[in-house]
Every structure is written in structure tokens, then in C-alpha cells.
N, C-alpha and C positions, 0 to 999 in steps of 0.2 A: 541376475534375475531377481525379481521382487517377489517376496512371499507375502502372505496375507497379514502377518504381524507387522512387517515393514510398511505395507500399504495402509494399515490402520493408523500407525504412528504418523505417516506422511499426511493422511487426511486431517488428523488432529493438529499437526503443525500448520497446515494450510489454513485451517479455521482460525488458529491463533494469529497467524500473519494477517489475515483479512480483518480481524477484530482490531489488532494493533494499528494497521494502516488507517482504518476508519477513525480511531481515536486521535491518531497523529494528524490526519488531515483536518479534523475538527479543531484541534489545538492551533494549527498553523493559521487557519482561517479566522478563528475567534481571537487569537492573540498573536497577530502578525508583526511582532516587534522583536528587535534584536536585543543584545545584551545591554546596550546603552540607550534603549528606548526608541531607536530609530525604526521607522516603518520599513519592513522587508519586502513589501509588495507595492506595486504601483498604486498611488493614492486613488486613482480613478477606478481601481478594481476592488477596493475594500468593500463597498456596499454591494457591488455585483456578486462578489464571491460569497458573501453572507446569504444573499437571496438564493443563489444557485445551490449552496449547501443545504439550506432549509428545504428546497424542492427535492434535492437528492435524498435527504433523510426521510422525507415523506414517502418517496417512491421505492426506496431500496429496502427489500425485505430480507434481513439478515438470516432469519430462520430458513427461508427458502434457499438461500445461498448455502447455508450449512448443510441442508439436506442434499443439495446437488453435489457438494464436495464429498459427503459421506457415501453417496451412491456412485462415485466415480470408480470405474473398474481399475484394478491394479495395473493392468496392461497400459492403460492411458496415462497413469502416473509415471510408469516406467518410460514410455516413449517420449514423455515431456521432460524427463530429468527431474521429476518432482518426488524423489524418495532418496533415502540413504544419505551417502556422503555428498551427493550433488545438492540435495535440498538443504542439508546442514550448512554447506558452504554458502549457499544463497542466503539462508537465514542469518548466518554469522555476519556476512557483508551488510545486510540490512540493519541488524542490531548494532554493529559498529558505527554505521553512518548515523543512526538515531542518537547514540551516545555522543558522538562528535558534534552533532548539531546542537544537542541540548547543552553541551559544555561551552560551545562558542557562540551560538545564536547569531551566526553570520550568514550572509546570503550565499556565499560559495558552498558552505557546509550544507545549507538547505537544498541547494540545487543537486549536490551529490546525493543527498538523502533521497530526494524525490526520484532521481534517476535510478538509484539502487533498488527501489521498489519494483521497477520494470523487470528486473532480473527474474523475479518470481511471478509478478502479476500477469504478464503476457502469456506465459506458459500455463498458468493457473486458469485463466479465462478460456484458453483453447481446450484444455484438458477436461475442465469440470463444467463449463457452461455458466460460470458466474457472470452476472450481468456486466456488460462493458461500461455501464454508467460509472462504476468505480474508477475505471481507467480514465474516463472522460473528465471527471471532477479532479482527479490527480493531475492530468495534463493542463487543466484550466489553472490550477494552483501554480504549477511549474511555469506556465506562461506569464503568470502575474507577478512573479518574483522580479523585483526591481534590481537589475544588475549594475546600476550606476553608483 
């Protein structure tokens, strides 16, 4: 069972995750290069991603999303597995994938990183009402990774 202190911590963790995900997606889009300077995304998508990112940033209101998260009832966090040990495990997975990608800057690590965001993001959208636009831009980035 979730208490209000655990719910408050979970809300702060979710806001931190959302902020980190936005910064990370921006970095991937603006600096889409691997360790050896190779382009990690499809060349045809580089300009498209930049334009899509600019439109996303213009429309996405982080403060509104923060308020939605802060107003999410504890019971919704609980039913979505977004508190305590479950949320810590999800954040640890995401953090580990971020570090591995930053260390290697390889396509495979980038795909695992993007996929690991889904572990939190899908539940967070359903529980808190955060705009799905963040999921859509993340999926656009994932689809643009050049796996060859």
C-alpha cells in the first residue's frame, strides 16, 4: 500500500524522469552521432527530426505536465506500479541504459535506451495524463535510428 510520503516521492521521481527524458531526446536529435562520428539516425530523418522536435518543444508545456503529475492520486500511482521498489527498479533500468549509451554511443545501446523509457513512460501517461506527444516524439526518434 502506498502512503502519501511515498506518493510524494514518486511524483518527484516522475517529474525528474520526464525532465531527463526531454533533455536526452533533445541531445539525441541535436547530436545524433556515435563515438566515431557516424550518424546514428537515418540521414533522411535528420532534418525532419529537428523540425518535429522544434514543434514539440513549442507545444509541450512542462509546467502543465508537472502539475498533472503532482495532482495524480496516490491510488493511481499504486495501480500503475509507479511508486516504491517498482519505480526505483524502472528508474534504475533507465539510468543504467542512459549511462551505457553515453559510454558507447552505439546504435544498439541507443535502441535499448529508448525502449527502456517505455517501462516508465506508458504507465506515467496512463496514470497522470501527461501528453502523449512525448511518447510520439520518442517513438519517432526510435524509428529513425539507423540499424545498419
